[in-house]
N, C-alpha and C positions, 0 to 999 in steps of 0.2 A: 527506434521502432515505435510506430504509432499503433492505434487500436485497429485501424484499417489493414495494416501490413500485418498485424498478428492474424487477423481474420482470414487474409488471403493466403497467409502460411499453412494455417491450420485447414483451410478448405482444400489446398492443394496436397497436403500430406494424407488426409483422410478420405477424400474424394466426395464429401458431404457438401451440398450447396452453401455458397457463401451466406445467404439469407439465414439458413439455419444456424450456422456456425456464429454469426452476429447475435443471433437471440440467444444463443448459449453463452457467449462472453458477456453479454449485457446482464444475463440472469445471474451469473456467477459473480460478477462485480456488485450488483444489488444485493445480493445475499451477503457476500462479506460486509458490505456498508451497513446494511440493516443490523446484522449481527453486532458489529461494534457499536452502533448507536444503542443498542440494548444492553451494552456492556460486558459482551461475551468476546474473548478472544477467539482467532481462528487459527489453527494449526494444520499445516500442509506438509506432511511428513516427506522429506527429501527436497522440499522447496523453501520453507521457511514459515514464519509465524507473524500474522497481523494482531499486534497487541494494543492495548490502551496503556499510556503512560499518564500518571498523575502529576502535574506540576504544581508545585507549592505557590502561596502567595509571595509576592516579592517586591521590593520597591524599584521603580525603574526612572529613568530621568527624560524628559522632554527637553532635548539640548537646544532647540530653536528657541524656546520660553524660557530656559534656565528655570525648570520647576521639577519636582519629584512627583511621580504618580503611583498610585498602588496598582499593581497588576493581580487580580484576582486569582485564587486557585482554579485550575481547569484541567481537562483531559484533553490529550492529543494521540491521534493514532499513529502507530509507528509500524515499521516492517523490519524484522530481523531474518536475514537468510539463513538457512540450513548450513550446517558446516560442510556437508558434501557441495552444496551449491557455491560456497565460498572458495573450496578447495579447487572445482572445476574452473571457475573464473581466474583464480590466481594461477592455475598452470598453464592456461590459454592467452596469458598477457603477451601481446606483441609489440 
């Protein structure tokens, strides 16, 4: 499902104009992104958590040049679905 399809679905269910729904969805995504950039996790009860995972420095290999490289420590965003979300998906697998 794409962002446009999500906007259309919400507009159909709520009766709100697509333009307003589009602005709301964009604002939501921007808020989540900015919170994570600022080091804050985002918790949505019943849906899931957007968290920041810290990756330690490690040694990697460039196979084509047969050399080793150091990959510096860094943070990555991750999403962990809520237990109720996982169970709903698990129960409806076809």
